[in-house]
C-alpha positions as CSV (number, residue, x, y, z in Angstrom):
1,M,138.6,103.4,-119.5
2,K,138.1,104.8,-122.7
3,Q,138.3,102.7,-126.1
4,F,139.3,104.0,-129.5
5,T,141.0,103.4,-132.7
6,V,143.9,105.6,-133.4
7,N,145.0,105.4,-137.3
8,G,143.0,102.0,-137.3
9,K,144.7,100.4,-134.2
10,A,142.8,99.6,-131.5
11,A,143.6,102.3,-128.3
12,Q,142.4,102.8,-124.8
13,F,143.1,105.6,-122.1
14,E,142.3,104.9,-118.3
15,G,143.1,108.7,-117.2
16,D,140.9,111.9,-116.5
17,P,138.0,111.5,-119.6
18,D,138.4,115.5,-119.9
19,T,142.4,115.3,-120.9
20,P,142.5,116.7,-124.1
21,L,142.8,114.3,-127.4
22,L,146.2,115.6,-128.3
23,W,147.9,115.0,-124.7
24,V,146.7,111.5,-125.3
25,I,148.0,111.3,-128.8
26,R,151.1,112.7,-128.1
27,D,151.9,111.1,-124.5
28,H,149.9,108.1,-124.2
29,V,149.7,106.6,-128.0
30,G,153.2,107.9,-128.4
31,L,152.3,110.0,-132.0
32,K,154.2,113.2,-132.5
33,G,153.0,114.2,-135.6
34,T,149.7,116.5,-133.7
35,K,151.5,119.4,-132.6
36,Y,150.4,121.7,-129.6
37,G,150.0,125.5,-130.6
38,C,147.8,127.8,-128.7
39,G,146.1,125.5,-126.6
40,I,142.8,126.9,-127.0
41,G,141.5,125.7,-130.7
42,Q,142.0,128.6,-132.5
43,C,145.4,128.1,-134.4
44,G,144.5,124.6,-135.4
45,A,148.7,123.0,-135.4
46,C,146.5,120.3,-133.2
47,T,143.8,119.1,-135.8
48,V,142.7,115.8,-136.3
49,H,140.3,113.6,-137.7
50,L,137.6,112.4,-135.3
51,D,135.3,109.8,-137.4
52,G,136.4,111.6,-140.6
53,K,135.5,115.3,-139.3
54,S,138.4,117.7,-138.4
55,V,138.8,118.6,-134.9
56,R,141.1,120.7,-132.4
57,S,142.5,117.9,-130.6
58,C,143.5,120.4,-128.0
59,I,140.1,121.5,-126.8
60,T,138.4,117.9,-127.7
61,P,138.4,115.8,-124.3
62,V,139.3,112.0,-125.0
63,N,135.7,111.2,-123.6
64,A,134.5,112.4,-127.2
65,A,136.7,109.9,-128.6
66,E,135.0,106.7,-126.9
67,G,133.9,104.4,-129.2
68,K,134.9,106.4,-132.3
69,S,138.0,106.6,-134.9
70,L,140.9,109.0,-134.6
71,T,143.1,109.9,-137.6
72,T,146.2,111.7,-137.3
73,I,148.8,113.3,-139.5
74,E,150.9,109.7,-139.4
75,G,147.5,107.7,-140.7
76,L,146.2,110.4,-143.3
77,A,147.8,108.1,-145.9
78,P,145.5,105.4,-147.7
79,S,148.4,103.0,-147.2
80,G,151.6,102.8,-145.6
81,D,153.5,103.3,-148.8
82,Q,151.4,106.0,-150.3
83,L,151.1,109.5,-149.4
84,H,147.5,111.2,-149.4
85,P,146.9,113.8,-152.4
86,V,147.2,116.6,-150.0
87,Q,150.5,115.7,-148.6
88,I,151.6,114.8,-152.4
89,A,150.8,118.5,-153.4
90,W,152.1,119.8,-150.1
91,L,155.6,118.5,-151.4
92,E,155.2,119.3,-155.1
93,L,154.6,123.1,-154.3
94,D,157.2,123.3,-151.1
95,V,154.0,124.7,-149.0
96,P,156.2,124.3,-145.6
97,Q,158.0,127.2,-144.4
98,C,158.7,126.3,-141.0
99,G,156.6,123.4,-141.3
100,F,155.3,123.4,-137.5
101,C,151.6,124.1,-138.3
102,Q,151.7,122.1,-141.7
103,A,150.1,118.7,-139.9
104,G,147.0,120.5,-139.0
105,Q,147.3,122.2,-142.2
106,I,147.1,118.8,-144.4
107,M,144.3,117.2,-142.2
108,A,141.9,120.2,-142.5
109,A,142.8,120.3,-146.1
110,A,141.8,116.4,-146.6
111,D,138.8,117.2,-144.3
112,L,137.9,119.7,-147.1
113,L,138.2,117.8,-150.1
114,S,136.7,115.0,-148.6
115,R,133.6,116.8,-148.4
116,N,134.0,119.1,-151.3
117,P,136.2,117.5,-154.0
118,D,136.8,120.8,-155.8
119,P,136.6,123.6,-153.7
120,D,136.9,127.0,-155.0
121,D,139.2,129.8,-153.4
122,D,136.2,131.4,-151.3
123,E,135.5,127.9,-150.4
124,I,138.7,126.8,-149.1
125,D,139.5,130.5,-147.4
126,A,136.3,129.9,-145.4
127,H,137.2,126.2,-144.3
128,M,141.1,126.7,-143.9
129,S,140.9,128.7,-140.4
130,N,144.3,127.2,-139.1
131,I,147.0,129.6,-138.8
132,C,150.3,129.6,-140.5
133,R,152.7,131.8,-138.6
134,C,155.1,132.1,-142.1
135,G,151.7,133.2,-144.2
136,T,152.2,130.4,-146.6
137,Y,148.4,130.6,-147.5
138,V,148.8,131.4,-151.2
139,R,150.9,127.9,-151.5
140,L,148.2,126.3,-149.2
141,R,145.4,127.2,-151.5
142,Q,147.4,126.3,-154.7
143,A,148.0,123.0,-152.8
144,I,144.6,122.2,-152.3
145,H,144.1,122.9,-155.7
146,R,146.5,120.5,-157.1
147,A,145.4,118.3,-154.3
148,S,142.0,118.3,-155.7
149,Q,143.2,117.3,-159.2
150,L,145.4,114.5,-157.7
151,R,142.2,113.2,-156.4
152,A,140.5,113.1,-159.4
153,A,142.9,111.6,-161.5
154,D,142.8,108.8,-159.0
155,S,139.3,108.7,-159.3
156,N,139.4,108.2,-163.2
157,E,142.3,105.7,-162.9
158,A,140.3,103.9,-160.5
159,D,136.8,104.2,-162.9
160,S,139.2,102.8,-165.8
């Protein structure tokens, strides 16, 4: 049996240890925000955080989550009543078009900002390898810059 946490709650899985995290998250944990896109780790629709780092859950076996902390789009907000700065920026700038890839995009952007709180365009482009079929890349980049500003403002308020 594999034991791990999902969005701060204990979880376990008794099936095949090679089962992709994506299917454990969706079918066994019951969280549907993480999407299936390509199934080969290329598109990024299935991006989640494993111990704070982005992983493509369609190619990451549940075995890799043993004893670790998994965060999905449903658990990204720092508290249940407040959105993450990336989510706020996405809404402010109307980033999604069809919305299918957005959970993975948001998770990848949150990972980037946790590592680099003020990335430039080249750093954003290098990190954001998720695919958007609608081509909202310009708005994605703008939203990451906006989320960076929001995080900085939150940090300044906390320091006051």
